[in-house]
C-alpha positions as a Python dict, from the first residue, in 0.01 Angstrom:
ca = {
    (1, 'X'): (0, 0, 0),
    (2, 'X'): (-199, 132, 299),
    (3, 'X'): (-558, 255, 266),
    (4, 'X'): (-446, 615, 314),
    (5, 'X'): (-183, 577, 43),
    (6, 'X'): (-440, 426, -196),
    (7, 'X'): (-680, 711, -123),
    (8, 'X'): (-409, 969, -177),
    (9, 'X'): (-307, 802, -503),
    (10, 'X'): (-669, 823, -624),
    (11, 'X'): (-691, 1192, -526),
    (12, 'X'): (-359, 1265, -698),
    (13, 'X'): (-499, 1107, -1014),
    (14, 'X'): (-827, 1300, -983),
    (15, 'X'): (-732, 1635, -822),
    (16, 'X'): (-1057, 1801, -931),
    (17, 'X'): (-1280, 1582, -709),
    (18, 'X'): (-1501, 1797, -485),
    (19, 'X'): (-1755, 1551, -343),
    (20, 'X'): (-1752, 1188, -231),
    (21, 'X'): (-2068, 978, -235),
    (22, 'X'): (-2043, 730, 53),
    (23, 'X'): (-2268, 435, -41),
    (24, 'X'): (-2420, 178, 195),
    (25, 'X'): (-2645, -94, 53),
    (26, 'X'): (-2973, -155, 230),
    (27, 'X'): (-3171, -477, 249),
    (28, 'X'): (-3334, -407, -91),
    (29, 'X'): (-2998, -337, -256),
    (30, 'X'): (-3070, 38, -271),
    (31, 'X'): (-2767, 263, -225),
    (32, 'X'): (-2809, 484, 80),
    (33, 'X'): (-2548, 716, 224),
    (34, 'X'): (-2416, 1071, 247),
    (35, 'X'): (-2214, 1321, 50),
    (36, 'X'): (-1880, 1421, 199),
    (37, 'X'): (-1668, 1716, 85),
    (38, 'X'): (-1333, 1592, -37),
    (39, 'X'): (-1152, 1756, 257),
    (40, 'X'): (-1355, 1537, 498),
    (41, 'X'): (-1300, 1203, 325),
    (42, 'X'): (-1009, 1103, 552),
    (43, 'X'): (-1261, 1095, 840),
    (44, 'X'): (-1418, 792, 669),
    (45, 'X'): (-1086, 609, 665),
    (46, 'X'): (-1014, 698, 1027),
    (47, 'X'): (-1326, 524, 1156),
    (48, 'X'): (-1525, 837, 1231),
    (49, 'X'): (-1811, 798, 983),
    (50, 'X'): (-2136, 688, 1147),
    (51, 'X'): (-2482, 601, 1024),
    (52, 'X'): (-2778, 440, 1203),
    (53, 'X'): (-2776, 60, 1188),
    (54, 'X'): (-3138, 88, 1077),
    (55, 'X'): (-3017, 231, 745),
    (56, 'X'): (-2938, -126, 643),
    (57, 'X'): (-3305, -224, 677),
    (58, 'X'): (-3501, 59, 517),
    (59, 'X'): (-3799, -49, 308),
    (60, 'X'): (-3835, 31, -63),
    (61, 'X'): (-3980, 374, 21),
    (62, 'X'): (-3690, 453, 255),
    (63, 'X'): (-3887, 408, 577),
    (64, 'X'): (-3751, 266, 903),
    (65, 'X'): (-3868, -62, 1049),
    (66, 'X'): (-4046, 76, 1355),
    (67, 'X'): (-3995, -227, 1578),
    (68, 'X'): (-3622, -237, 1498),
    (69, 'X'): (-3582, 131, 1584),
    (70, 'X'): (-3772, 79, 1910),
    (71, 'X'): (-3571, -230, 2001),
    (72, 'X'): (-3227, -82, 1935),
    (73, 'X'): (-3286, 282, 2013),
    (74, 'X'): (-3177, 349, 1655),
    (75, 'X'): (-2811, 331, 1757),
    (76, 'X'): (-2528, 411, 1522),
    (77, 'X'): (-2275, 186, 1357),
    (78, 'X'): (-1938, 266, 1203),
    (79, 'X'): (-1911, 259, 824),
    (80, 'X'): (-1591, 97, 695),
    (81, 'X'): (-1483, 184, 338),
    (82, 'X'): (-1379, -69, 76),
    (83, 'X'): (-1101, 106, -116),
    (84, 'X'): (-1141, -133, -410),
    (85, 'X'): (-1477, 32, -489),
    (86, 'X'): (-1350, 388, -519),
    (87, 'X'): (-1423, 545, -858),
    (88, 'X'): (-1531, 863, -1031),
    (89, 'X'): (-1899, 939, -1098),
    (90, 'X'): (-1902, 1038, -1466),
    (91, 'X'): (-2267, 1150, -1478),
    (92, 'X'): (-2240, 1393, -1184),
    (93, 'X'): (-2257, 1766, -1261),
    (94, 'X'): (-1975, 1843, -1016),
    (95, 'X'): (-1649, 1643, -1000),
    (96, 'X'): (-1758, 1354, -780),
    (97, 'X'): (-1627, 1018, -662),
    (98, 'X'): (-1800, 727, -491),
    (99, 'X'): (-1700, 455, -246),
    (100, 'X'): (-1891, 160, -98),
    (101, 'X'): (-1891, 99, 276),
    (102, 'X'): (-1995, -182, 509),
    (103, 'X'): (-2157, -140, 851),
    (104, 'X'): (-1987, -250, 1172),
    (105, 'X'): (-2094, -249, 1537),
    (106, 'X'): (-1971, 68, 1709),
    (107, 'X'): (-1880, -99, 2039),
    (108, 'X'): (-1704, -412, 1909),
    (109, 'X'): (-1603, -330, 1553),
    (110, 'X'): (-1759, -661, 1442),
    (111, 'X'): (-1951, -672, 1113),
    (112, 'X'): (-2318, -584, 1157),
    (113, 'X'): (-2502, -895, 1039),
    (114, 'X'): (-2797, -692, 913),
    (115, 'X'): (-2563, -553, 644),
    (116, 'X'): (-2605, -749, 320),
    (117, 'X'): (-2234, -728, 236),
    (118, 'X'): (-2145, -876, 575),
    (119, 'X'): (-2390, -1162, 520),
    (120, 'X'): (-2224, -1246, 188),
    (121, 'X'): (-1873, -1217, 336),
    (122, 'X'): (-1972, -1470, 602),
    (123, 'X'): (-2079, -1724, 338),
    (124, 'X'): (-1758, -1672, 141),
    (125, 'X'): (-1555, -1724, 460),
    (126, 'X'): (-1733, -2056, 520),
    (127, 'X'): (-1622, -2169, 174),
    (128, 'X'): (-1267, -2055, 251),
    (129, 'X'): (-1268, -2281, 557),
    (130, 'X'): (-1320, -2569, 313),
    (131, 'X'): (-1035, -2448, 91),
    (132, 'X'): (-1280, -2324, -176),
    (133, 'X'): (-1340, -1986, -340),
    (134, 'X'): (-1659, -1898, -532),
    (135, 'X'): (-1610, -1744, -876),
    (136, 'X'): (-1915, -1535, -970),
    (137, 'X'): (-2052, -1346, -1270),
    (138, 'X'): (-2390, -1185, -1332),
    (139, 'X'): (-2620, -1123, -1627),
    (140, 'X'): (-2888, -859, -1581),
    (141, 'X'): (-3183, -770, -1801),
    (142, 'X'): (-3347, -429, -1806),
    (143, 'X'): (-3603, -230, -2002),
    (144, 'X'): (-3530, 106, -2159),
    (145, 'X'): (-3838, 329, -2153),
    (146, 'X'): (-3913, 689, -2236),
    (147, 'X'): (-3961, 944, -1959),
    (148, 'X'): (-4314, 994, -2088),
    (149, 'X'): (-4588, 797, -1912),
    (150, 'X'): (-4945, 712, -2004),
    (151, 'X'): (-5236, 866, -1815),
    (152, 'X'): (-5210, 598, -1547),
    (153, 'X'): (-4839, 656, -1485),
    (154, 'X'): (-4721, 348, -1671),
    (155, 'X'): (-4392, 366, -1864),
    (156, 'X'): (-4387, 380, -2243),
    (157, 'X'): (-4166, 159, -2459),
    (158, 'X'): (-3860, 306, -2626),
    (159, 'X'): (-3902, 55, -2911),
    (160, 'X'): (-4232, 102, -3093),
    (161, 'X'): (-4406, 4, -3417),
    (162, 'X'): (-4500, 265, -3676),
    (163, 'X'): (-4839, 322, -3515),
    (164, 'X'): (-4678, 396, -3179),
    (165, 'X'): (-4770, 63, -3021),
    (166, 'X'): (-4499, -151, -2859),
    (167, 'X'): (-4272, -326, -3109),
    (168, 'X'): (-4340, -694, -3173),
    (169, 'X'): (-4040, -851, -3007),
    (170, 'X'): (-3710, -695, -2913),
    (171, 'X'): (-3501, -814, -3210),
    (172, 'X'): (-3299, -1051, -2991),
    (173, 'X'): (-2924, -1005, -3056),
    (174, 'X'): (-3020, -742, -3315),
    (175, 'X'): (-2708, -550, -3420),
    (176, 'X'): (-2906, -283, -3609),
    (177, 'X'): (-3134, -233, -3309),
    (178, 'X'): (-2827, -186, -3090),
    (179, 'X'): (-2692, 63, -3340),
    (180, 'X'): (-3016, 265, -3316),
    (181, 'X'): (-2947, 313, -2945),
    (182, 'X'): (-2572, 356, -2996),
    (183, 'X'): (-2534, 695, -2820),
    (184, 'X'): (-2684, 559, -2502),
    (185, 'X'): (-2512, 221, -2518),
    (186, 'X'): (-2176, 385, -2590),
    (187, 'X'): (-2229, 615, -2292),
    (188, 'X'): (-2306, 314, -2068),
    (189, 'X'): (-1988, 139, -2183),
    (190, 'X'): (-1783, 458, -2127),
    (191, 'X'): (-1928, 504, -1777),
    (192, 'X'): (-1857, 140, -1694),
    (193, 'X'): (-1495, 178, -1804),
    (194, 'X'): (-1450, 492, -1595),
    (195, 'X'): (-1587, 306, -1293),
    (196, 'X'): (-1374, -6, -1350),
    (197, 'X'): (-1680, -220, -1417),
    (198, 'X'): (-1575, -512, -1641),
    (199, 'X'): (-1862, -531, -1890),
    (200, 'X'): (-1847, -840, -2110),
    (201, 'X'): (-2137, -803, -2355),
    (202, 'X'): (-2440, -582, -2411),
    (203, 'X'): (-2723, -719, -2624),
    (204, 'X'): (-3084, -664, -2720),
    (205, 'X'): (-3312, -915, -2551),
    (206, 'X'): (-3635, -1102, -2629),
    (207, 'X'): (-3885, -829, -2538),
    (208, 'X'): (-3931, -486, -2696),
    (209, 'X'): (-3719, -220, -2524),
    (210, 'X'): (-3534, -496, -2338),
    (211, 'X'): (-3156, -532, -2308),
    (212, 'X'): (-2911, -755, -2125),
    (213, 'X'): (-2569, -665, -1989),
    (214, 'X'): (-2312, -918, -1869),
    (215, 'X'): (-2014, -877, -1639),
    (216, 'X'): (-1690, -1076, -1642),
    (217, 'X'): (-1653, -1336, -1368),
    (218, 'X'): (-1472, -1244, -1046),
    (219, 'X'): (-1293, -1463, -792),
    (220, 'X'): (-1437, -1242, -516),
    (221, 'X'): (-1814, -1277, -478),
    (222, 'X'): (-1843, -946, -291),
    (223, 'X'): (-1658, -764, -568),
    (224, 'X'): (-1885, -924, -828),
    (225, 'X'): (-2192, -794, -640),
    (226, 'X'): (-2037, -449, -593),
    (227, 'X'): (-1982, -433, -967),
    (228, 'X'): (-2335, -553, -1043),
    (229, 'X'): (-2491, -299, -809),
    (230, 'X'): (-2275, -12, -936),
    (231, 'X'): (-2347, -108, -1297),
    (232, 'X'): (-2723, -92, -1237),
    (233, 'X'): (-2677, 255, -1090),
    (234, 'X'): (-2462, 363, -1383),
    (235, 'X'): (-2714, 238, -1639),
    (236, 'X'): (-3001, 420, -1468),
    (237, 'X'): (-2802, 742, -1433),
    (238, 'X'): (-2668, 750, -1790),
    (239, 'X'): (-3014, 670, -1929),
    (240, 'X'): (-3164, 960, -1733),
    (241, 'X'): (-2896, 1191, -1874),
    (242, 'X'): (-3018, 1099, -2222),
    (243, 'X'): (-3386, 1143, -2131),
    (244, 'X'): (-3460, 773, -2102),
    (245, 'X'): (-3543, 555, -1804),
    (246, 'X'): (-3373, 221, -1742),
    (247, 'X'): (-3576, -6, -1517),
    (248, 'X'): (-3481, -335, -1356),
    (249, 'X'): (-3839, -408, -1249),
    (250, 'X'): (-3909, -778, -1274),
    (251, 'X'): (-4219, -723, -1487),
    (252, 'X'): (-4269, -367, -1614),
    (253, 'X'): (-4510, -477, -1890),
    (254, 'X'): (-4787, -726, -1826),
    (255, 'X'): (-4788, -869, -2181),
    (256, 'X'): (-4410, -900, -2220),
    (257, 'X'): (-4137, -1113, -2066),
    (258, 'X'): (-3982, -989, -1744),
    (259, 'X'): (-3629, -902, -1639),
    (260, 'X'): (-3414, -1172, -1482),
    (261, 'X'): (-3077, -1171, -1310),
    (262, 'X'): (-2884, -1487, -1390),
    (263, 'X'): (-2586, -1568, -1169),
    (264, 'X'): (-2306, -1796, -1288),
    (265, 'X'): (-2077, -1951, -1030),
    (266, 'X'): (-1807, -2212, -997),
    (267, 'X'): (-1575, -2309, -713),
    (268, 'X'): (-1197, -2321, -727),
    (269, 'X'): (-960, -2490, -482),
    (270, 'X'): (-644, -2341, -334),
    (271, 'X'): (-448, -2436, -647),
    (272, 'X'): (-699, -2255, -869),
    (273, 'X'): (-859, -2572, -1007),
    (274, 'X'): (-1231, -2569, -1085),
    (275, 'X'): (-1367, -2840, -854),
    (276, 'X'): (-1685, -2877, -1064),
    (277, 'X'): (-1473, -3010, -1352),
    (278, 'X'): (-1364, -3373, -1340),
    (279, 'X'): (-1289, -3409, -1710),
    (280, 'X'): (-1634, -3540, -1803),
    (281, 'X'): (-1939, -3371, -1953),
    (282, 'X'): (-2137, -3451, -1636),
    (283, 'X'): (-1902, -3278, -1394),
    (284, 'X'): (-1789, -3381, -1049),
    (285, 'X'): (-1972, -3518, -748),
    (286, 'X'): (-1914, -3179, -586),
    (287, 'X'): (-2106, -3013, -869),
    (288, 'X'): (-2405, -3238, -807),
    (289, 'X'): (-2386, -3182, -430),
    (290, 'X'): (-2396, -2807, -495),
    (291, 'X'): (-2688, -2846, -736),
    (292, 'X'): (-2876, -3057, -482),
    (293, 'X'): (-2828, -2796, -209),
    (294, 'X'): (-2944, -2513, -433),
    (295, 'X'): (-3255, -2710, -528),
    (296, 'X'): (-3337, -2817, -174),
    (297, 'X'): (-3323, -2461, -39),
    (298, 'X'): (-3464, -2273, -337),
    (299, 'X'): (-3814, -2235, -194),
    (300, 'X'): (-3678, -2100, 135),
    (301, 'X'): (-3487, -1832, -61),
    (302, 'X'): (-3768, -1723, -294),
    (303, 'X'): (-3842, -1413, -85),
    (304, 'X'): (-3488, -1302, -179),
    (305, 'X'): (-3498, -1410, -543),
    (306, 'X'): (-3845, -1254, -588),
    (307, 'X'): (-3849, -974, -330),
    (308, 'X'): (-4146, -761, -439),
    (309, 'X'): (-4511, -794, -532),
    (310, 'X'): (-4419, -724, -895),
    (311, 'X'): (-4160, -1006, -889),
    (312, 'X'): (-4434, -1268, -899),
    (313, 'X'): (-4583, -1124, -1222),
    (314, 'X'): (-4268, -1256, -1391),
    (315, 'X'): (-4305, -1608, -1250),
    (316, 'X'): (-4563, -1739, -1496),
    (317, 'X'): (-4543, -2012, -1761),
    (318, 'X'): (-4398, -1913, -2096),
    (319, 'X'): (-4193, -1619, -1966),
    (320, 'X'): (-3851, -1785, -1926),
    (321, 'X'): (-3880, -1774, -1547),
    (322, 'X'): (-3834, -2094, -1343),
    (323, 'X'): (-4140, -2226, -1161),
    (324, 'X'): (-3989, -2535, -996),
    (325, 'X'): (-3656, -2644, -843),
    (326, 'X'): (-3501, -2841, -1128),
    (327, 'X'): (-3179, -2853, -1325),
    (328, 'X'): (-3036, -2964, -1656),
    (329, 'X'): (-2735, -2959, -1883),
    (330, 'X'): (-2744, -2680, -2143),
    (331, 'X'): (-3116, -2632, -2072),
    (332, 'X'): (-3247, -2275, -2044),
    (333, 'X'): (-3591, -2387, -1929),
    (334, 'X'): (-3461, -2513, -1592),
    (335, 'X'): (-3398, -2322, -1270),
    (336, 'X'): (-3034, -2432, -1269),
    (337, 'X'): (-2849, -2472, -1597),
    (338, 'X'): (-2509, -2630, -1646),
    (339, 'X'): (-2376, -2448, -1955),
    (340, 'X'): (-2181, -2639, -2216),
    (341, 'X'): (-1847, -2543, -2361),
    (342, 'X'): (-1499, -2554, -2211),
    (343, 'X'): (-1514, -2796, -1918),
    (344, 'X'): (-1252, -2594, -1733),
    (345, 'X'): (-1524, -2328, -1703),
    (346, 'X'): (-1789, -2574, -1580),
    (347, 'X'): (-2033, -2382, -1364),
    (348, 'X'): (-2389, -2348, -1241),
    (349, 'X'): (-2614, -2081, -1391),
    (350, 'X'): (-2878, -1987, -1132),
    (351, 'X'): (-3173, -1852, -1331),
    (352, 'X'): (-3438, -1786, -1066),
    (353, 'X'): (-3386, -1429, -944),
    (354, 'X'): (-3542, -1125, -1102),
    (355, 'X'): (-3338, -818, -1191),
    (356, 'X'): (-3513, -644, -899),
    (357, 'X'): (-3342, -873, -645),
    (358, 'X'): (-3064, -755, -417),
    (359, 'X'): (-2746, -898, -578),
    (360, 'X'): (-2566, -944, -245),
    (361, 'X'): (-2849, -1145, -88),
    (362, 'X'): (-2917, -1333, -412),
    (363, 'X'): (-2558, -1451, -435),
    (364, 'X'): (-2544, -1519, -60),
    (365, 'X'): (-2858, -1737, -71),
    (366, 'X'): (-2743, -1915, -386),
    (367, 'X'): (-2395, -1989, -248),
    (368, 'X'): (-2542, -2087, 89),
    (369, 'X'): (-2760, -2343, -88),
    (370, 'X'): (-2457, -2486, -267),
    (371, 'X'): (-2258, -2489, 57),
    (372, 'X'): (-2538, -2675, 234),
    (373, 'X'): (-2538, -2939, -38),
    (374, 'X'): (-2161, -2980, -24),
    (375, 'X'): (-2146, -2999, 355),
    (376, 'X'): (-2427, -3256, 368),
    (377, 'X'): (-2324, -3439, 48),
    (378, 'X'): (-2679, -3411, -85),
    (379, 'X'): (-2766, -3603, -400),
    (380, 'X'): (-2921, -3421, -694),
    (381, 'X'): (-3222, -3568, -876),
    (382, 'X'): (-3192, -3663, -1242),
    (383, 'X'): (-3138, -3364, -1472),
    (384, 'X'): (-3432, -3250, -1682),
    (385, 'X'): (-3416, -3321, -2055),
    (386, 'X'): (-3642, -3109, -2273),
    (387, 'X'): (-3888, -2835, -2176),
    (388, 'X'): (-3914, -2777, -1800),
    (389, 'X'): (-4111, -2453, -1834),
    (390, 'X'): (-4468, -2565, -1894),
    (391, 'X'): (-4541, -2704, -1548),
    (392, 'X'): (-4752, -2626, -1246),
    (393, 'X'): (-4562, -2386, -1018),
    (394, 'X'): (-4393, -2563, -726),
    (395, 'X'): (-4188, -2279, -581),
    (396, 'X'): (-4378, -2020, -372),
    (397, 'X'): (-4593, -1846, -629),
    (398, 'X'): (-4728, -1561, -417),
    (399, 'X'): (-4542, -1298, -217),
    (400, 'X'): (-4698, -1387, 118),
    (401, 'X'): (-4619, -1757, 75),
    (402, 'X'): (-4256, -1673, -1),
    (403, 'X'): (-4225, -1449, 306),
    (404, 'X'): (-4380, -1717, 529),
    (405, 'X'): (-4146, -1985, 393),
    (406, 'X'): (-3845, -1758, 439),
    (407, 'X'): (-3943, -1664, 794),
    (408, 'X'): (-3989, -2027, 899),
    (409, 'X'): (-3668, -2151, 736),
    (410, 'X'): (-3397, -2315, 945),
    (411, 'X'): (-3169, -2289, 640),
    (412, 'X'): (-3199, -1908, 628),
    (413, 'X'): (-3136, -1887, 1004),
    (414, 'X'): (-2828, -2110, 985),
    (415, 'X'): (-2661, -1959, 681),
    (416, 'X'): (-2779, -1596, 654),
    (417, 'X'): (-2827, -1536, 1026),
    (418, 'X'): (-3106, -1441, 1263),
    (419, 'X'): (-3057, -1064, 1230),
    (420, 'X'): (-3088, -1066, 852),
    (421, 'X'): (-3376, -1312, 866),
    (422, 'X'): (-3575, -1103, 1114),
    (423, 'X'): (-3506, -767, 948),
    (424, 'X'): (-3575, -892, 597),
    (425, 'X'): (-3905, -1059, 687),
    (426, 'X'): (-4024, -750, 874),
    (427, 'X'): (-3922, -523, 585),
    (428, 'X'): (-4115, -733, 334),
    (429, 'X'): (-4423, -748, 557),
    (430, 'X'): (-4413, -370, 600),
    (431, 'X'): (-4398, -325, 223),
    (432, 'X'): (-4670, -584, 163),
    (433, 'X'): (-4903, -404, 405),
    (434, 'X'): (-4902, -98, 178),
    (435, 'X'): (-5014, -303, -121),
    (436, 'X'): (-5271, -494, 84),
    (437, 'X'): (-5450, -178, 190),
    (438, 'X'): (-5465, -9, -152),
    (439, 'X'): (-5753, -44, -399),
    (440, 'X'): (-5629, -97, -755),
    (441, 'X'): (-5763, 31, -1085),
    (442, 'X'): (-5849, -325, -1185),
    (443, 'X'): (-6077, -357, -884),
    (444, 'X'): (-6263, -42, -979),
    (445, 'X'): (-6288, -168, -1337),
    (446, 'X'): (-6431, -501, -1219),
    (447, 'X'): (-6657, -401, -930),
    (448, 'X'): (-6746, -32, -932),
}
């Protein structure tokens, strides 16, 4: 069925749609874009929808990268829709639909390699050249807070003790706690179903006001990231409707555990066989090559896995966040975990990234690491047995160190490309400058 026919079929099914949200993901994973009246949506499918290329590289406050604008003249690109992402927007006040687009060069039609979706597609294509397809699923943690803030603007827990203080723990896997938030959780599940987002499980997590939501695995890494990004948006929007705030900050509360984004992935061959499975509990040589590549390039990718100043508040001992490049079988204290269970589902669980990370770049960097290990037949070190969490940090532990390592990385240049590397490093330095020049409340408390 042609794209126009698929669009018309969607409109026939939803004849009340008035507005389309056209969504382009920037370098931070934030959805940017425009609203189009429904009678103009065919323009998008005819190649007439433009946006500045610089939209792909806006910082977290939505500001341009000045040097990029100066260098390129802020020229336009053409936005190409992905029909598989079309869906209704159930929380909108007017009948609304949404669709995700990718950026292409206006003069050549080639993918713009500053677009995070294009970067991920390129990695997937390199696997295809080897006869392999990544199968990806994500687990994301988030905190549910009230809209009320304290006098310093900090969010307040939605789970509290009788005296109003934060609850002691989040009642991990607590069914009764889930039932107490049933109206909101039911609304999230309903919204996910309406948007074709395949939610697997929704649970309470370790910290007070903390939850985790899991998606089913997909044999298209880009689709898996589209679904993860759209699910985060749905959770935030539905929570706001019910006068709550859902945050995917890595560390919203200093004294509590942070929010991670765990990515599971395996590789299947052209016959659909999982190449990590060789019939043993240890897995195949290819599995260990992939592990070795992920470990070797983990430090270079930390600026992606931990993209913000707040990300590094999560990376401390005792908070279930990896501090070193290590791996183990059925070991949740390691950076890479090989889950147990059905060997046909043998996979790597990448546990480094925070929930604040861009899912497209996180998966791209993770898969690129595995690809590097497979191409070079790298050998993994011995797996860790026992607690790997109480160690001195080995991965970049401060934002500036991570940016420097990223910027100097040959691995990032080779696999993610020079355009993405340059734009991402500049974006992070621009954001860091704002934090560097501000005086914090703690400084006044200590030195005034």
